[in-house]
N, C-alpha and C positions, 0 to 999 in steps of 0.2 A: 747407659751413658747419656749425658745431657747434650743439649743442642748448643747454639751459638752463645758465646760469652763465657763458656766454662774455661777453667784453667788448664794449662798444658801440664803433662806429667813428664818430667825428666828424671830418669832413674839413674843414680850414681851408685850402683851396687855391683857385686861380682857378676860376671856373665852368667846368664841362664842357659839351659840346654836347648838344643834345637827342638826337642819334643815339647818342652815347656812353652816355647814361643808358638809352636804350631797349635798346641792345645788352647792357648789363650785366644788365638785368632779364630779357631773353629767354634769356640764357645760364644763368640760375639757375632757369628754369622747366622742370619735368618734366611732360609731358602726363599727364593722369589715365588710369588703367587703363581699358581697353575693357570694356564690359558688354553683355549682350544684353537688349534691351528690346522690348516690343510696339510696333507702329506707333502706337498711341494715345498712347504716352509718348515718342515720338521727336522731337517738335517741338523745335527749338532745339539738339538734340544734333548732334554731328559724326560722320559715317559713318566707321567704322573698318575697313571692308571694301568691296570692289567688289560691286555688285549687278548680276547678269546676268539676262537673260530666260530663264526656265525653258522657255517655249514661245514660238512666234512671236506677235507682237502686230499685229493681232488674230490669233487662232488659227484663224479660218475666214473665208471670204468672206462679207461681210454687206452689208446695204443701208445706204446713207448717207442715205436720205430715206424718208419715208412715200410709198408709191406702189404700183407693180405690177412684179413681176419678169416679164421677157419675154425673147424672143430679138430682138435689135436688128433683124434682117432683116425681121421682121414689121411694122416701122414704116416701111419704105422709102417707102410712098406716103402717109404721114400728113401732114396739113396742116390748117389752120383750115377750109378749104373741103371737103376730102375726108378726114374722120376715118376711121381704121381701127378697126373694132369687133372685140374679141376676147372669147371667153367666159372668165369668171373661175371657175377650178376649185377654188381653195382660198384660205385666208388664213393667213399666218404672223405671229405676234406675236413680239416680242423675248423671248428666253428659251425659245421653243418648241424642244424637242430632237427632235421627230419628224423623219423623213426624207421629203422631198418631191422630186418630179421634175416638171419643166415639159415639156410636150409642145409641139412646134412649133404655132403658130397659136392658142395659148392664153395666158392671163395668170394670175398668182397674186398676190393682194393681199398686201402685205408692209409691215411697220413698220420704222422706223429701228432699226438694230442687229440685226435678225433675220437668221438664216442664209440665204444665197442658195440657192434650190433647185437641185438638179442640172439641167442643161440650160439654165438661164438665163444670159445674158451681159450683161444690162443691167437697170436699173431706170428706169422712167419716173415722174417725180414726179407726185403726185396732182394738182398744180396744172395739169398739161398734159393732164388727162383730165376726164371728167364725173363721176368718183368712183363709177362704177357698182358694184353689189354682185354681180350675176349676169353682166352684160356691161359692158365698159368701152370708151368711145370715147376714142381717143388722137389728139390734135390736133397732135402734133409728132413729127418723125423723131428718133430717138436713135441714138447710136453705141455699139458694143460697149464695155463698161466704164463706161457712164454711171451715176453715183451708186452705184458699187460700191466698197466698201472691201475690197481684196485682203488675204488672209492674209499676214502678214509685212510689210505696207505701212508699219507703224510701226517694227517691230524684228523681227529674226529670232532664233530660238532660239540661246542662247549669247552673244548680243551684250551688251556691257557697257553698262548703262543709267545707272548712277551710279558715280562714282569715289570711292575712299577720300579723305576730307578735305573733302567737300562738307558744308555745313551743311544740316540737314534742315528745310526750310521746307515749306509746304503742297504746293508743286509736286513736291518730291522725295518726300514721303510718298505722293502719288498714284502716282508712278512705281514706288515699291517695292511698293505694294499691287497695281498692275497686273502686276507681275512675280510675284505670288503669295506674297510674303513676309509672313508674320504677325509676324515678329520680325527684327530686324537688330542687328548689333554696332556700337555707337557709343561715343564718348567723351562722358560725360554733361555736362550743364550744371554748371559749377562752383558750389559753395555759397559765396557771398560774404556777409560780415558787415561792416556799417558802423557805426562809433562816432564821435560828435563829442565833443570835450572842451572844457571852458571854463566857468568860474564865471558868465560873462555870459550863458550860454545857458539858455533855458527852453522848455518844450514849447509848440508852437502851440496856441492855444485857452485858455491860462492867462493871467491878468492880468499885465501888464508893470509892473515897478517901475523907477525911474530907474537906469540902468546896465546893464539887461538887454536882450537881443534874443531873438526867437524863433529856434529852431534850424531852419535851412533846409537846411544841408549834408547831414545824414544822409538826409533824405528825397530830396534831389536825387541824391545819389550812389547810393543804393539803387535808385532808378528808372533811373539811367544804367547800372548794372550789369545790371539785368534787360533793358534794351534791348540791351545788348551781348552777351547770351546767358547770363548767370548766373542762378542762383536766389539772390535777395538778400534779406537781412533787415537792418533797422536796430535798434540798441539804444538805450536811453534815454541821455540826455546824461550824460557822465561828468565829475564836477567836477575842477578843477585840483588834484589830489592824487595823487601817485605811488602812495600806498597804495590808492587806489581804481582807478586805471588798470590796475595790474598784475593784480588779480583779474579785472577785466572782460575783459582780453585772454586770460588763462588759461582762463576759462570757455568761451571760444569755440573754442579749438583743436580740441576733439574733434569739432566738427560744422561746421568751416569749411575750405574749400579755398583761401581767400584772405581776408585781412583788410584793411580800409581804415579809417584814422583821419584825422580832420581836426583841426587846431589843435595847439598845444603843440610846434611844431617850428621856431620862428623861430631864426635863427642867432645864438645867444648870449643869448637872453632868459632872465630869471630864472624865468619860469613855463613852461619847456619840460618839462612833466610827462611827455609821451610819451617823450622822450629818457631822462628819469630812470627811468621805469618799465622801458623796454626794456633798460637796462643790466643788469638782473637776470634778464631772461627769454630773450634770444636775441642773435643777431648781426645788427645792422642798421647800415648806413652812411648817415650824413646828409651831404649834399653840396649845393653850389650848382650849379644848372643855368642856363646862359646863355639864359634865357627870361623873357618878361614876358607875362602874370603867371605867378607860380609858381616863383620862384627857389629857395626852400628845399625840398628833397625828401629823403625817406628811403625806403630799400627794404632788405629783407633777408628772412630766414626765421626762424620761431619753432618751438621745440619739436622733439621727436624726429621728427615727420613733416615737418619743414621747411616749414611752411605759409608761403607768401609773404605779406608784410605791406607795405603802402604807407602811409607817413605823409605826408599831404598838407597844404598850408597851410590856415589857417583862413578866410581871405577867400574868400567863395563863388565868385567868378569864377576865382580862382587854383585853387581845388579842382576846379572843373568842367573847366578847360583841362587841368590836370594829369591828371585822370582820362582824358580823351580821348587825350592824348599817351602816357601811360605805363600806366594800368591796363587800358584797352581792349585793347591788344596782348597783355597778359598773360592776360586771360580767353580770348582766341582761342588763345594758345599752350597753355594748359592743356587745350584740346580738340583740339590738333593741327590747327587750322584754318588756312587761308591768308588769311582776311579779317582781317588783323592791324590794319589802320589805316583811318581814315576815308577815303572817296574824296576826291580832289582834282580841281579843275578850274582852268582859267585864265580870268580875268575882267578887265574893265576897271574901274578905280577911278572912282567917280562924284564923289569929293572927295579932296583931299590928306590924307595921314596922316603922323604923326610916330612915331618910335620911339627909345628910348634906345640910345646907341652900345654895340656889343658884345653886345647881347642880341637874340634873335629874338622879335619880338612876334607875338602872335595877337590880333588886334583883332576885336571883334564887328561883324558886318555883315549886311546883307540882300542876298541874291543872287537875281537874276532876269534872264532874257534876256541872259546874258553880261555883265551889269553888276553890280558889288557896291558897295553904299553903306555907308560906315562909319557906325556909330551914335554918337550923342553920349553922353557919360558912360562913358568907358573905364576908370575906376578899378576896382581889383580888388575893391572892396567894393560896387560899384554893380550890384546884381543885377537891377534893373528892366530895364536895357537887354538883359540876357542873355535875358530872356523874349521879346524882339522879334527876336532873331538867329536866322538859319538857316544862318550860315556864320561861319568864322573866317578873317580876312585875314592871311596870313603876310607879315611884313616881315623880310627877311634881316638877319642880325647886322651886316653892313657898311653898312646903310642907316639914316640917321637921319630921312629924310623922303622920301616919294614923292609926286609931283604928280598931280593929277587927269588921267585919261587913260592912266596907266601900266597895263601888264598885270601882274597879280599872281597868285600861286598862292593858291587858296582851299580850305580844308577845308569840305566839305559836312556840316553837322550832321544827325544823325538826325531 
């Protein structure tokens, strides 16, 4: 795609499929360059290298419980009636780096995670003893290896612990830290900027006048972008004026990896200010997608850095569904991640549903225990029902109605 000054593309053709639009988007996305970050900054980033174990994990035999390091053979006769008594010769705390040796017929008190002394082959939990400090009474027989964490029991040196492409969540950060990595190479979280357009919009918290509504789209989409892995900011409402939209978009190019606008993209409306503005700034194709809600869609790139831009419909439900279908995969693709789409499950319809012919519908629903219940109020402007939904019910293009009891594919919302 070319930079500033290229012509806009307005496609007046039959609607394309959801998959065709997704494919066109993903083909235009180039993953962000990998950078090295400290573990404290890695959350939400996508790993750009494999992480291997520098040493075996754990790197030494250690105790799995608070108790006493012993030789298992010394507990052969232990029972509730005939306790075996052993002298306690030392105590080892977690983090103690001194060298200890256990002699047969003795015990060493030991804490969870402490290094097992040489000569010991088992740990008897403190609950199976009288907890003695100088002598300990042991009331149960233990086998060799009891409550012992062996070196390499979790991973051996050189073993791959994390694969390139995994998203760094708390569990993966813990693994990288356990491997001794202070920094890792990742693809960073994309910087997303969200703008709403429309003379009818005003900021929440301000008084409404007849003909105005509070802007919910920019708040919703910025939150959705953050949930999907981006670093997202919203900008103040942009009026329906191409002269205002153009500078607003240009101002964001230097510090955005992805732009999202809502409103101003209806197919042929006289107030399509986003289309008018983009004609001067970049290469964007506007098209119809065979989906409900969210038929009018626009996508392209802007400026010399070819920053991807999504122009989504202004109705809030249309904007939200469009984000989950088209923007979420792009955010993942910018990070080179493999979690491109929402998870899907099969569920049983609790009530019949309808859908327009030739369009794939995504209906708001409540999913639980393998049953999905459609919500009332499925209009693209009815945002109240969106707040109750935890799933989107997919109705295929060839279906106009599905009866109660049918099995359907359901997108699970975050």
